[in-house]
N, C-alpha and C positions, 0 to 999 in steps of 0.2 A: 615184483610186488606190488600191492594194489596201491599204496600209500605212495608209490613213485621213487621210494629210497631203494638203495642197493643193499643186496645179500652180502652176507661175509665171502662168498665165494666169488661174487661179482668183484667186490673190493680188492682181494688176493689177486684176481686176475688183471685188474687195472695195474696193480704194484709191480707185476711182473711182465707188463706191457704186451700182454697176450691181444691178439688180433680178434679174436670171436666175443670181444666185449661187446653189448648192446651198445649201438651209437646214438644215447639218448639226444645228443644236438641235432642229429639229422632226424629223428622221429620228431622232435619238437618240430622241425622246420617244416616236415611233409605235414604234421597235422595242421599246421599253420596256414601253408600254401596249397595244399592238396595236391591237384595234378597240375599245377604249375610250379612245383619244386624244381630246383635245379637237378639235372642228372649229373651222375659223376663226372663225365665228359664236359659237359658245359662247364661245371665248377672249375676243372682243371684249365680251362680255356679262358674263362673270366680270371681265374689267380694270374695267369701268365702275362696278360694283357696288362692288369692293372699292376702286378708286380714291377713291370717294364716302366709302367709310368710313372710310379711313386719315386722308383729309382732314377728318374730323369730329374727329380726335382730337387733331391737333396741338396746339390750345389747349389740350386737358385737358392734355398732357404737357409743354408749355410753362409752366404752373401748377405742375406738380408738381416738374419739374426747374430752374423759377427761370431757364432759358434756352430761347433760342427754338428750336423743333424743326420741322423739316419731314420728312414722308414721301412720297415721289415716285415716280414710275414704276414701279407694280406690273408684274411679268412673269410670269405663270400658265403653268406647263410640267408635262405629264403623263409622270412618270415611275413605275418601278417602286419598292417599298418599299425594296428592296435597295440599287437604286443610290442613292436619297436618303440612305440612312443610311450608305453609303460614302463619301459626297461630304461630307457635312456632320455625321455622327454622332458622330466623335472630337472632344474637346475643346469643348466646346459647351455652351450652357445652352439647357435646354428649359422652358417654361412651357405648361402646358397647361389646358383646360377641356373640360366635357361640356356641349354646347347641346341643348335640348330645346324642344320648341313646334311649329312650322310645319315645322323640319328639326331632325335628330336626330344626334348622332355627337360624335367627339371632334374637336377643335381645336388645334393647336399651334402656337407661336410659338419660333423657334430662332435662336441668333445664337451668335458665337463666346464662348469663356470671356474672352478678354482683352477684346472689345466689353462684354461683359456687367460685368466689373469695372470699366470706365470710366464706364458708366453707375450702377452701384451706389453709385460715389465721388461723380458730380454730384447722385445723390439725396441723399448725406449732408453735402452741403455741401463736396465737395472732399476729404472725408476719405481717407486714403490706400486703395488698393484692397487691403493685405495683412491684409483681415480674415477670419476662418476660412470655409468653404464655405457653412455652415448660415446665417451672418450675411449673406453675399453673397444668398443665394436669398431670403431675408425680405426684403432690400432691394428686389431684382427685383420679388418677388411686389406689394410695397406698391406700387411706382412703377407696375406695367401694370394693376395690377387694375381701376381706373376705365378704362383706355385699352380692356383687353378687353371689359368689360362693353358700353361704348359701340358697339366695333365690331359685337360681336353684335346689339345692338339697332338699329343703323344697316342691317345687312344684313336683319333682319326687315322693317324699315319700306319698305326698297324692293322687298322680294319680296311685300309686303302681307301679312304673317304675325307672328304674335307668337313672339319666341324670348328664351328666358334660358339664361343659363350658370351651371354649377355654381361652387364657390369656387375661383381660381386655384391650382394647384399647380406646383411647379418642381422640378427637379434637375439636376445636372451630368451631361454625358455624356461619360465619359472614352475610352470604346472605342465604335467603331461600332455593335456589338450591342448597347451600352447603351439607344441612341435607342428610345423605344417611340412609335411612328407611327399614326395612326388606322387602323382595319382596312382589310383591301383588298389586293390585290397591286398594283393601280394607285394611287397617290397625285398629287394636285394640290399642287404646291407653286410659291408666289407669291413670288418674291422682290422686297423692297420696299426703295428707297434711303432710310436713316435719317440725317439731318443733324440734329447736336446742337452748337449754338453753343458755341464755344470746348473742344469736346470730340471732334468731328470726323464723318466721313462713313463709313458702314459698312452693310451687307447683312443686313436680318433676314429670315426665312422664315416666311411663314404658310402653314400646311399643312393640307390638307382631304382625307377621302376622297373618292373619284370619285363615290360614290352621293350624299354630301352636294352635290357640286357638281352634280350632275344634278339632284336637287330644288330647289337654288337657281335654276338655269336655267330649268327648268319653271314653277316659280311666279313668276319674272320676266316670262314671256313671256304666262302666263294672266292675269297683271294687267295687261298692255299689250293683250290682246284685250277687256276688258270693254266698252270702248266702239265694238267695231268687231272685224271678222274679217279675216286673211289670206287674198286670192283664190290661185287657182293660179299666178299670175305673179308671186307675192309681192308685191302692191300690197295696200293696206287699202280695203275696202269700210266705208264709215262709214252707219249707219241715219239716212235724215232723217226726221223725221216728217212725215205726208202733210197738215197743214194749217200747215205752215210758210211764212207768207206768204199774199198773198192773189190778186195777179195771176197769172194763168197763161199761158203762150204755149208754142208748141213749134218745134223745130226739127229738120231732118231730117240726118243725118252718115251716111255708109256705107251709106245703104238702111234705117236705122234712126230710129224716131221717138224724140225726148228729150224730156221734160215740164220745162220751166223754169217756176219758180215766182218769181216777186218776194219781196221780203224786206220785212217791216212789223217795226218797231222798238217797244219798248215806251216808253210816255210817260216820260222821266226824272223827272218831276216827282211821279209817282205811286210810283216805286220804293221798296221799304223798305229797312232796313237789312240787310247781308249776315246771312244766318243763320251759326249755328255758332259756336263759340268759337274764339279763334287759341291756336294751340300754342305757348303762351310757351316751353315745353319748348327750343325751336329756339334761343332766345337767352340760356339760361342760362349758357353757357361765353364769353358775350361778354366781354371785359374793358373796364373805363371807369375812367377818371383820378378818383379821390377826392381833393379838397383840403380841407385845414383851413386855414381863413384867420383869423388871429389880428385884422386889422384892414387899413386902408389909407389912405394919405395920398397928397397932390400936392405936389411939390416943383419948384422951378425947376431948370434945367440947372446953373446956377452954384452953387446950395446942393448939387445931388449931386455934382458935381466937388469940394465941398469937406468931405466925408465923409472921416472918418479912424478907426482906432483909439479907441474911447471916446465917439464921438459917440452923442448919443441922437435917436432919430426919434419924435415925437410921433404916435400912430393916433387913429384916429377911433373907438376903442371905448373907455368906461370901465373901469375897473379891476374885477374880476369879471363882468364882461358875458360872457356865452356867446359862443364862437367859432361861426362859421359853416362848414359842410360843404358842400361843393360838389362836385357829379358832372358834370364835362365842362363846368366852368365854371357849371352852375345851381343855385343855392342850392336844398337838399333838406330841410335839418335844421337844428339847432342844437344844441350841446353844452358841456360843461366838460371843461377839461383835467384829467387824472389821470396817475398815474404807474404803471407796472406792470412790476415786477422791473427797474425801472432804466431804462423805457423809456416815452416819452409815449404816452399814449393819449387817446381822447376818448370820454367818455360822454354819449349822445344823450339829450339833454332835452326836446326838440320836435320835430315832424316839421312841415315848412312846408305848409299846407294846399294845393291845386291853386289855389283863389282867390288866395291870397297871392302865389304862384309868378307868377301870370298880372301880378298888379299890379306886382311885381318886375321882371318882362320889360318891361312898358310906360315905367317909370321909366326904365330903361337904353336 
């Protein structure tokens, strides 16, 4: 229809989930970006890369905010800088950094002032969001600095290049013209659902220039082609060593002769240890439960049911004996109880050796 509204037939198809309904979002992007619009394949590649990057920072933000955080459903779209500014520029918070290395350019993360106040409040332990703008921006920068850096590194890892980001900066954009976007007429905006436990669910926008996105996609494809190359039909040709296997035979198909070689496997008994070092950095943000155990004892059910206020339970530890530190139920160290600013703490006095850990496992 000329006025841009949907006809009743189109509305009915939308409700039925029909695939042939015109994609107005894509049409809008194409009209804004013209020839620079993302192809479906480019969009899928970018979506996968950013989905992995955002998933990798969920644990970081969960730790920083002390609330469960989920970042899901990234949706990239190509639009003009003017369109993005008019849509999200007024009343928003913009955090930005400059990426350099294998890819170069400015990257922005934008969300509304209202949601920025909620995140800042959660970061400050639930304090009121009525602080001044400068303090709110500082809280948001502190909250997202680690996440921003990790996203940058994760993108670089996926496209097989090294990337670094400049220190995170931020400002409040009260008017559309205040929003300072990456260079270029065409901008790639990826909208992500951010859910913070006890705070709410809202949109944040991760914004890159089209030229940077092109570099990301090209480097990603180049890395995927290291062990093979795409043929004219879109398939993947893999180079197989000529000495792969020992037994050879041949078969004919469609008038062509294809060589078939038998497979010979190495002797597992002589196989050496895997080469290279395990990248422990991949596990650094995994959370584990640490427990401090004063002591243990066993009691009959009748005695447990008889417990009341003032009851004394005798443990298997002597007075002054070190307490046990357990990670996921496994003893790793011993220590002594201390008090730090009216809070209990434990000073580690002894690390349990691997041999002693095995002995303790065998006892249990």
